[in-house]
C-alpha positions in Angstrom: 22.1 -10.3 48.9 24.1 -11.4 51.6 24.5 -10.1 55.4 28.2 -10.1 54.6 29.3 -11.0 50.9 32.0 -12.8 50.6 33.7 -14.3 47.5 33.0 -18.3 47.8 32.5 -20.7 45.3 29.2 -21.1 43.7 28.2 -24.7 45.5 29.6 -23.6 48.6 27.5 -19.9 48.5 24.4 -21.7 47.5 24.7 -24.2 50.2 25.6 -21.5 52.4 22.3 -19.4 51.2 20.0 -21.9 51.8 20.8 -22.4 55.6 20.7 -18.3 55.6 17.3 -18.6 54.3 16.5 -21.0 56.6 17.0 -19.0 59.7 15.4 -16.3 58.3 12.0 -18.2 57.4 12.8 -19.8 60.8 12.1 -16.2 62.7 8.2 -16.5 62.2 8.0 -19.8 63.2 5.4 -20.6 65.5 7.7 -22.1 68.6 9.4 -18.9 70.4 12.1 -21.2 70.9 12.9 -21.6 67.0 12.6 -18.1 66.6 14.8 -17.0 69.1 17.9 -19.8 68.6 17.5 -18.1 64.7 17.7 -14.8 65.8 21.0 -15.5 68.2 22.6 -17.5 65.3 21.6 -14.2 62.3 22.8 -11.9 65.0 26.0 -13.9 66.2 27.3 -15.4 62.8 28.9 -12.8 61.0 29.4 -15.0 57.5 25.8 -15.7 56.9 24.8 -15.3 53.6 20.8 -14.6 52.6 19.2 -14.6 49.6 16.1 -12.5 48.1 14.0 -15.2 50.0 15.4 -14.6 53.3 15.8 -10.7 53.1 12.0 -11.0 52.6 11.5 -13.0 55.6 13.8 -10.9 57.4 11.9 -7.9 56.3 8.7 -9.2 57.4 10.0 -10.1 60.6 10.8 -6.7 61.0 7.9 -5.7 60.5 5.4 -8.3 61.7 6.3 -10.0 64.2 4.7 -9.9 67.6 8.0 -10.9 69.2 9.9 -8.5 70.5 13.3 -9.6 70.6 12.9 -11.2 67.3 11.8 -8.1 65.6 14.4 -6.3 67.3 17.6 -8.6 65.4 15.5 -8.9 62.0 15.1 -5.0 62.0 19.1 -4.5 63.2 19.6 -6.7 60.5 17.5 -5.2 57.7 19.4 -1.7 58.9 22.3 -3.4 58.2 21.3 -5.0 54.6 20.3 -1.1 54.1 23.4 0.4 54.8 25.6 -2.2 52.9 23.4 -1.8 49.8 23.4 2.1 50.0 27.4 1.5 50.7 27.6 -0.3 47.3 25.6 2.6 45.3 27.8 5.4 46.7 30.9 3.4 45.7 29.1 3.1 42.1 28.4 6.4 41.8 31.8 7.7 42.4 33.0 5.6 39.9 30.2 6.7 37.6 29.1 3.1 37.1 25.9 2.6 35.4 25.9 -1.1 37.1 24.6 0.7 40.8 21.2 0.8 38.6 21.8 -3.1 39.8 21.3 -2.0 43.2 17.8 -0.7 43.2 16.1 -4.6 43.0 18.0 -5.2 46.1 17.0 -1.7 47.8 13.1 -2.5 47.0 13.6 -5.9 48.6 14.6 -4.4 51.6 11.8 -1.7 51.6 14.1 1.0 51.5 11.8 3.9 50.6 14.3 6.7 52.1 17.1 5.5 49.5 15.1 4.9 46.8 14.1 8.3 47.0 17.6 9.6 47.6 18.1 7.8 44.3 15.2 9.0 42.7 15.7 12.4 43.2 19.7 12.9 42.9 21.4 10.2 40.8 22.7 12.4 37.9 21.1 9.5 35.4 17.7 10.2 34.4 17.6 6.3 33.3 18.9 5.5 37.1 16.2 7.8 38.3 13.8 6.5 36.2 14.5 3.2 37.6 14.3 4.4 40.8 10.8 5.8 40.8 9.5 2.7 39.2 10.8 0.9 42.3 8.9 3.4 44.3 5.9 2.2 43.1 6.1 -1.2 44.2 6.3 -0.4 47.6 3.6 1.0 50.2 1.9 4.5 49.5 2.7 5.7 52.7 6.1 6.0 52.7 6.6 6.6 49.0 3.8 9.2 47.8 6.4 11.8 49.4 9.3 11.3 47.1 7.5 10.5 44.5 5.6 13.8 44.9 9.0 15.6 44.3 10.2 13.7 41.2 7.2 16.1 39.4 9.5 18.6 39.4 12.4 15.8 37.3 13.4 18.3 34.7 13.4 14.8 32.2 9.9 14.0 30.9 10.3 10.2 31.4 10.9 10.2 35.3 7.9 12.6 35.7 5.6 10.5 33.4 6.8 7.5 35.8 6.2 9.6 39.1 2.6 9.7 37.6 2.3 6.3 36.7 3.2 4.9 39.8 0.9 7.5 41.8 -1.8 6.1 39.9 -1.6 2.9 41.8 -3.2 4.9 45.0 -4.9 7.5 43.4 -8.7 5.8 44.6 -7.6 6.0 48.1 -4.8 8.3 49.0 -5.3 11.7 49.3 -2.3 13.0 48.8 -1.4 11.0 45.8 -4.6 12.7 44.2 -3.3 15.8 45.1 0.0 15.5 43.4 -1.2 14.0 40.4 -3.8 17.1 40.4 -0.4 18.7 40.3 0.9 17.0 37.5 -2.2 18.2 35.5 0.2 21.4 35.0 3.2 19.7 34.0 4.3 21.1 30.6 4.4 18.0 28.8 1.5 16.5 27.3 2.1 13.1 28.0 2.5 13.5 31.6 -0.7 15.9 32.0 -3.2 13.1 29.9 -1.3 10.6 32.6 -2.5 12.6 35.6 -5.8 13.0 33.9 -6.3 9.4 33.1 -5.4 8.6 36.7 -7.7 10.7 38.3 -10.7 9.9 36.2 -10.2 6.5 36.8 -9.8 6.3 40.4 -12.1 9.4 41.9 -11.6 10.0 45.3 -13.2 8.5 48.2 -15.7 9.7 51.0 
């Protein structure tokens, strides 16, 4: 995962990625001067490599830091990375390259729920749709329940079952997840119905 992915030798790439990760982690430093210096470097340098560890730090800064400047820089970088990941996916889709499934991991790290939801609903390969559905289950229910509910209409049983399994994680305390699972009780496939019934049985609704 990179801000800009350039073809570079492995050793150089590893060293540059370590620098990028360190800068991303510095966005959470206690010292405001350190945070802002790191933010300035990340936003100004156009060839900073950031690995998965750094991406997670960027996402955390975009979501949680109280420093408004750092938060906006992190959000801009995350937006750019999501757009780049989506472009890679779209290009692979046009080529009918099954390797596009590899972009799903990057989208999960970026917490790109909207993009994963689009893949889960529209990719022509049911295996990739299934993988995207499972990935949505790794994200927060606030944004993932909607796409997962829509997936319950998928024509492929395996995809619908993956959606039920993902929704089951939040059945205990999310009304919309329970509502979707209740709808799945009418699924034409007995296995999907059984999954939904079990999820609702072991996670009764809370007051």
